[in-house]
C-alpha positions in Angstrom: -135.8 174.8 146.9 -134.6 174.0 143.3 -133.1 170.7 144.4 -136.5 169.6 145.7 -138.0 170.4 142.1 -135.1 168.6 140.5 -135.8 165.6 142.6 -139.6 165.5 141.7 -138.8 165.7 138.1 -136.3 162.7 138.2 -139.0 160.6 140.1 -141.5 161.3 137.6 -139.1 160.2 134.8 -138.5 156.8 136.4 -139.7 153.8 134.4 -143.1 152.2 135.3 -142.7 148.9 137.5 -144.9 146.8 139.6 -146.0 148.3 142.7 -146.6 145.2 144.8 -143.2 144.8 145.9 -140.7 146.9 147.7 -137.2 146.8 146.5 -135.5 148.0 149.8 -136.2 148.3 153.7 -134.5 151.7 153.3 -136.2 154.7 151.8 -134.8 158.3 151.2 -137.3 161.2 151.3 -136.9 164.9 150.3 -139.8 167.3 150.8 -141.0 170.8 151.3 -142.4 171.7 154.7 -145.1 174.2 154.8 -145.7 175.1 158.5 -147.4 177.7 160.8 -145.5 178.5 164.0 -147.8 179.8 166.9 -146.1 181.2 169.9 -147.5 182.4 173.3 -146.4 185.9 173.1 -147.7 188.2 170.3 -147.9 191.8 171.5 -147.1 194.1 174.3 -146.5 197.7 175.3 -143.4 199.3 176.7 -142.5 203.0 177.8 -139.4 204.2 176.3 -138.0 207.9 176.6 -141.5 209.2 177.6 -143.2 207.4 174.4 -145.5 204.8 174.3 -144.5 202.0 171.9 -146.6 199.0 170.9 -144.9 195.8 169.6 -147.1 193.3 167.6 -145.7 189.9 166.6 -147.6 187.9 164.1 -146.7 184.2 163.1 -147.0 183.5 159.5 -146.5 180.4 157.2 -143.0 179.2 156.3 -141.8 176.9 153.5 -138.6 175.1 154.6 -136.7 171.9 153.3 -136.8 168.6 154.9 -134.8 165.3 154.6 -135.9 161.9 155.9 -134.5 158.3 156.0 -136.9 155.5 156.8 -136.5 151.8 157.6 -139.3 149.2 157.2 -139.3 146.8 160.1 -142.3 145.1 158.5 -144.4 146.0 155.3 -146.7 148.1 157.4 -144.4 149.2 160.2 -141.5 151.6 159.9 -139.1 153.8 161.7 -137.6 157.2 160.4 -135.2 160.0 161.4 -133.7 162.8 159.2 -133.2 166.8 159.3 -135.7 169.5 159.1 -135.2 173.3 159.1 -137.7 175.4 160.9 -138.0 179.2 161.3 -139.5 180.3 164.8 -139.3 183.9 163.9 -142.1 186.4 163.4 -143.3 189.6 161.5 -143.1 192.6 163.9 -144.9 195.9 163.6 -143.8 198.9 165.9 -146.2 201.6 166.6 -144.5 204.6 168.3 -146.8 207.0 169.9 -145.4 210.6 170.5 -147.0 213.1 172.8 -145.8 216.0 170.3 -145.8 214.5 166.8 -148.0 212.0 164.7 -147.5 208.2 165.3 -144.9 206.3 163.5 -145.3 202.8 162.3 -142.6 200.5 161.1 -142.2 196.7 160.5 -139.5 194.0 159.9 -139.1 190.3 159.7 -137.2 188.3 162.3 -135.8 184.9 161.7 -135.0 182.2 164.4 -133.7 179.1 162.8 -133.8 175.7 164.3 -132.4 172.3 163.0 -134.9 169.5 163.9 -133.8 165.8 164.2 -136.9 163.6 164.4 -137.1 160.1 165.7 -140.6 158.7 164.5 -142.7 155.6 163.9 -145.2 155.1 161.3 -147.9 152.4 160.8 -149.8 151.9 157.6 -153.4 151.1 157.8 -153.9 151.2 154.1 -150.9 149.3 152.2 -151.9 149.3 148.5 -150.8 151.5 145.7 -152.4 154.2 147.7 -151.0 154.3 151.3 -152.3 155.8 154.4 -150.4 155.7 157.8 -150.5 157.3 161.2 -147.2 158.9 162.4 -145.8 159.8 165.9 -142.2 161.4 166.5 -140.1 162.9 169.2 -138.3 165.9 167.9 -135.0 167.6 169.0 -134.8 171.1 168.1 -131.3 172.6 168.0 -131.0 176.4 168.0 -128.9 177.6 164.8 -129.1 181.3 165.1 -131.2 184.4 164.3 -131.4 187.2 161.9 -132.8 190.7 162.1 -132.1 193.6 159.7 -133.6 196.3 162.1 -131.6 197.0 165.1 -134.4 198.9 166.9 -136.2 195.8 167.3 -133.6 194.0 169.3 -135.3 195.0 172.5 -138.0 192.5 171.8 -136.2 190.0 169.5 -133.1 189.3 171.7 -134.4 186.2 173.3 -132.2 183.7 175.2 -133.1 180.5 173.3 -132.2 177.2 174.7 -129.6 175.4 172.6 -131.4 172.1 172.8 -135.2 171.8 172.9 -137.7 168.8 172.7 -141.2 168.5 171.5 -143.6 165.8 170.3 -145.5 165.4 167.0 -148.3 163.5 165.5 -149.9 163.3 162.1 -151.3 161.4 159.2 -149.4 160.2 156.1 -150.6 159.5 152.5 -148.5 158.1 149.7 -149.0 157.2 146.2 -146.7 154.7 144.3 -145.7 155.9 140.9 -143.1 153.3 140.3 -141.8 150.2 142.3 -139.1 152.4 143.9 -140.7 155.8 144.1 -143.8 157.5 145.6 -145.3 160.8 146.2 -146.1 161.7 149.8 -148.3 164.0 151.7 -148.2 164.4 155.5 -150.1 166.9 157.7 -148.8 167.1 161.2 -149.1 169.0 164.6 -146.5 169.3 167.1 -146.4 170.7 170.7 -143.5 171.7 172.9 -142.4 169.8 176.0 -140.9 172.8 177.7 -140.4 176.6 177.5 -137.7 177.3 174.6 -136.4 180.4 176.3 -133.9 180.4 179.3 -136.0 181.5 182.2 -132.9 182.7 183.9 -131.8 184.9 181.2 -132.4 188.7 180.9 -135.2 188.3 178.2 -138.4 190.4 178.7 -140.4 187.7 177.1 -139.9 184.1 178.6 -142.9 182.1 177.9 -142.0 181.1 174.3 -143.4 177.7 173.3 -143.8 177.4 169.5 -146.7 175.1 168.6 -146.2 173.8 165.0 -149.0 173.1 162.3 -147.7 172.0 159.1 -148.1 170.0 155.7 -145.0 168.1 154.4 -145.2 167.1 150.6 -142.4 165.6 148.5 -141.1 162.3 147.2 -139.7 159.2 148.5 -137.3 156.7 146.9 -136.4 153.2 147.8 -132.6 152.5 148.3 -130.7 149.4 147.5 
């Protein structure tokens, strides 16, 4: 995250120039991606060694880095791609109900990392110093691995994630030019999965995993020579 803050500081230090012209068709963007991941499965019960155990999985907001590269086909229409990191994990609570002793509660944080490669298009319907656009993209989500520090939760965390997954995203984009080459950007978005992200032929107990994303990307963009 510290690199994002360094870039933002450098952008603000750039000299003031005219906003009316763009110095290059290529544009590099770096940003922080605040997103909420919602999944289909959140809680269930199992019976283990004559004990009733309730697992509750709650999605929460994540803050992850994002890098984009864009190309302006026309002053209003552009195409873009890049790299985005997502965490499709969750916070889990485990309530163990014993017949002969008080109930025991424990919790942990489970992380599942995906590297996302977007292919998107943007159209600016306001193209002044303040810019506004509509955005649509096709996302390729590549499974990178998972992390859990509580082995007893493996019974619910050991999903058979597909290596390659696909989703579609749409949103709005807002930009404010602070120099000829640089601008600040803000983009709310929503994405939907195009299929189940877990292998249905695998041994996982939970298979209906379709992560919906609601997020807000904010950062800076810089025109390349």
